[in-house]
N, C-alpha and C positions, 0 to 999 in steps of 0.2 A: 428197367426200362433199358432199352438198346442206347447205344452213345449216340449224341446230337452233336454234328459236326457243323456249326454256323460260321461261314465266311462269305462277307459281303451280301447276308441275306438269304444264302442257301441253307437248305437242310436236309441231309440225307437219311430222311426217316419215311418209311412206307406211309405211316400215318399222315404225313405232311405232302403226298404226293401231288394233290392239287395245288398247294402253296408253289411248290418247285415247278411245276408245269405253268403257273401263271407267271412266274420270274423269266422262263424260257419264252413265253408267248410275248411277253413285253418288248424283250430284246429282238424277237423277230419283227416285232411291227415297228419299233423304233428304227431297225436296221434299213427297212424300206426295201425297194426292188433291188438295191444292191445285195442285200443278203448278210449273212454271218456265218461263220463256220462253227462246227462243235466244238473245237477247242476254244475259240473266243468266247462261246456261251459258258463253256466250264469255268473260264478264268474270271469271267465277270460277275458269276453266279455264285463260285464258290464250291459248286457241285463237282463230284468227280466225274471224269469224262466217261464211265459205265453208266453214271446215274443219267447224264445228259443223252448217252446214245439212245437209252431206254425210252427217255420222254420224247425226243426227237421221233424215234421210231413210231411211236404210238401217235404221235401228230401227224406223222405221214399217213398212217393206216386210216386216220380219221379226216383226212384230206385238208387238214390245217395247216400244212407245211410241204414244202415241195424243194427238191434239189434244184439249184439254180445255177448250176456248172462249178468251175473251180479258180481258186485263187492261184496265182503265179507260185510257183516254188521258190523259196528263199534258201534251198539247199537242202530239205527234206522232201517227204512226201507232199504232193499238192494237195492243199485243203478242199474239200466238198464244201460249197455254200449252200445254206439252205435261207428260204424266205418264206414269210407269211403267204397265204393264199387269202386276199381279202375277200373275195365273193363266196368263201367257205360258210359264212355265218351273216346274218345282218341283225339290226335292232330299230326300231320305230323310235323316234323322239316327237313329243308332243308339246307344242307351246300354247298353252290354254290361257289366254288372256281374257280381260274382262268383256272385249267387244270384237275379238278375233281369234282365230284357230291356224296356226301353222304345224304341218307334220312334216316328217322328213324320214326317207329310208337311207340308213348309214351301213356302209360295210364294216369289216373288222379293222379296217385301216383307219376307219373315221370319214371316210369320203361320202358326203352326200350324194346317192345316186337318184334320188327322185324326191319330189317334194309338192305338197299341195298348200293352198290356203283357202281359207273359208271365213265368212263373216260369222259372228257368235255373239249370242245375249248372254251372259253368265248368270243373269237374273230370270232365266227363262225357266229354271227350276232343274233340279237334279236330273230328273229322268231324261227331259228333253235334252240337257246339255250331254249327257252321257250317250244318248243315242246318236246325236252329231259327231262326236269324237270317235266313237265306233265306228261310225259309216266312214267317216275320213279315212281311218285307219286301214279298212277294209278295202275302200276304194284305191287307196296308195299301192297296197300289196297286190291289188287286182291288177293295177296299171303296170306294175314292173312285171308281174308274172307273165301275164297273156295278152295285155293290150297290144293291139296291132291296129294301125292305121285309125279311122276315124273315132272308134271306140276310145283310145287311148287320148284323142285330142279332147273329145268331149268330156273326159275326166278331169281335164286341165291338169295332168300329171306329167312332170317334166323330168327328164332322164338327164343326167350329165352327158356332155358332148363326149362322143367316143366310147361310151358306154354299151356293148350290145345288149339287147334283150334276150334272156335267158330261156332256152328251150323248157318246156315243162317238166322232162324227165330229169332236170338239173336243178330244180328250184333249189336255192339256198335255205338254210334253215333260219326261221326267225325266231331269234332268242328272247325277245320279250318287247315290252312298250315302256319308255320311260316318259312321265308326263311331269311337266313344269308349270306351275300355276302362282299367282300371288297368294301370300301366307297371311296369318300365320296357319301353321298345319303341323301335324304329327308326321314326319317323315317315315319313322320307324314302322306304323301301323297303318300308313296310308291314309288317315282320315283328316278331314278338313276341320279348322277351327272357325272364328270369326272373320272370315275374309271381309277386308274394308270395305264397306257399301254393301255387303251382301250377306248380312247375318244369317240369314235361312240357310246358308250351308254348313252352319255349326254343327260338326258331329257326323257329317257323312263320310262313309267309308269309301271314297272314290278308288281307291287301289281294289279293292275286292269286288266292286259293282262293275269296273272295266275288266277286270280278270275273268269274270263269268261270262261277260258278254263276248270276249275276244277269244278266250280259250289258251292263252298264254301268259307268262307271268307279267306283272305290273307293277313298276315302282313309281313311287310319288314324291316329289320334293318342291320347294321354292323355286321359282323362276331363278332368282338370283343365285341359290345354292347351284344349280344346274349349271347355270352360264359360267359360274367360277369353276367348278369341275372340268369342264369343258375347256376352260383356258388354261388350268393346270396340266390336263392331259397333252394339251396342245404345245407346252414349253414353257409356259409362264413360271417362273421358281421364286423361291423366297415366300415372303409374306405379301401379300397385296388386299385390296378391297376393289371388288366390281360394283360400281355404282350404276343402277338400272333406272333409268327416267323413262316411263312410257305413259300408260293410263294410271300409275301411282309410281312410286319411289321407294327403292329398297336396295339392300346391300347383299352380296355375296363375299365372304371372308374366307381367305385361304391364310393359315398360320403355319409358317414352317413348312410348306408343300401340303398341307392336308385341309381340306374344307373343315371348317369351325361352323358346327350346327348348334352347339350348346346342349345342357343337360336335357332340356326339354324339346330341343331341334328347333328353340324359336330365337336363336341368333340372327343378327342383320336386320332386324325391323327398324331400320336406319331411318325411314321416313319419319317415324312417329317420335322422334326427339323433338323435345319442345326448345324453341330458340326465342320465342315471343310470348310471354306469359299472357297478355292480353291480345293477341294475334286472333286471326279468323278460326271459324271453329273447323274441326276436321272430322272426316267420316268415321274415326276412330273413337270420336267423344271427346277428345283433348280440344286444346285452342293453340294455336301457334305452333303447328307441327312443321316441319321443314316441307314434307309433301305438300300439306296445303299452300303454304307459302309459295313453292315451287310451281305448283300447277297453277296458281291464281296469276301469278307473273306471266306464264307461258300463254295463258288465256287472253291476258290483256296485251300481247306481244312485246312484251318487256323481257326478252330474253337475256339481256346484260345482268337485269335484276335478278331473273331467275338462276344464272349460273354464277352471282355473287352469294346467294343464299345456300346454292349446292356447296359452293367453296368453302362457306362458313362451317357448313355441318361436316364437310370431309376434313377439314383442319382438326375439328373435335375428334373425330376417329382417329386421326394420326396421332393427336395427343394422348389419346387412350391407348392406343395399340402399338405405335411405334412401326406402322407398316412400311414397306419399302415403295410402294407403287398403288398408284390410284388410277383405274382404269373405268372409263364411262361408257355406257351403252344404252339400248332402249331406242325406242322408234322416235320419241321427242328429241332426243339428243342427236339421231341420224340426221333430222331435217336440218340441223344447224350445228354441226360438230364443231366448226371451228369458233364459233363464239362461244361455246360451253367449255371447250377447252382452254381457249383464252382467260376467260372469266374465272374459272376454278383456279388455273394455274396464277393467276395475279392474286388471288387471296392467298394462296399456299406460299407464295414466293414471298409476300409482304409478312406473314407470320414467321418463316424461316429466317429472314432478315432482322425481324426484332430480336429472335431468340438467338441470332449468331450461327445459325446452321445452315446445312445445304437444303435446299428445298425437295420436296418428294416429286418426283416427275408424274406428270399425268399425260395419259395416252388414250386414244380411241381402243375401244375391246373389238378386237377383230372377232369375227363368228357371230352365231345367232343362240337364241336360248334353246330353241329345239334341237340343234346339234349337241349342245351340252346334254339335254334331256336324253338324248340315245346313249351317252356314256354312263348315265346311270345303269343302264343294263350291262354295257359293255365291260365297266371298270372291273367287275369282280373277276371277270374271264382274264384279264391281265393283271390281277393283283392290286388293282388301283380304284377301289370303290369310293375313296376319300382322295384320290390322286397322291 
């Protein structure tokens, strides 16, 4: 076998061309509009300058990268700067909730360029839900591609300010669709299990059903995992937990920079830890689950109690995994972010004080689940399928 030269993650092997290309693409994406030189790419990947030149030449041919000027000379030849072309490809992210649907179109830089929202009943049956999801994805793509005037407005498709519509002859490639929804589910096969409150979905092959309808690759994951992936790609470092409180309660776990899904992709069923043995029944079949207690407190308007329960459960998670950060998200949190942040932080601060430790910080999570769902598709292109 040919010699393998690995430095800072690079490998000069033809068999690993896609891996090395992903390394270069990720650095181009991280550099943004300012760009990065070939020499810097070689230094940061450990690849030879010749390997970097071949990779960047191919990326330019494919329209993924362009030259973006020169860096000022420091005594030698001026360095040509390259940058990613964000509009060279797009992915759709879908947040499929129990009662609502949000779809976004995201470019290679992770910028949302269009979005749609619709009501949804997850209990309407697989065929009906797949039809709605496929229709929303198709309408989103149609609105971006050819929507003009009243037609685009009628579709309730919103393009980001300053983003020009693309002429038909320059339509970007749709790389695929990422779908995020409540678990449990099998991420590897794209098959749903017994979604809490909707046991009729057990065993449904959502990935394959949508791929057949849409004609593009589809990736399926839990809403919390998708959100956690999106946060990691956006720059959150280390080990953290994303706690999502909406129509249900779950967690996305990032351990040492990678999404932790578990051996059966079942990690993060945070809402179904029992904290009150004789508590109210939960949709999962147990009693006294964190989810049941939180949602009951929210329903009666007692947000302080909901935050306290959430803080107790977060404290258990910190004690178990020794994570660096807790991020709160979900539409229930969004309606009263300050109350939840204060309540959860108060519980964690008290636990840390008793243990003589520094409290783990609590912050509101930026971004949306649908944005992270798009990263399920884009991640492999940049070598960051698990961030």
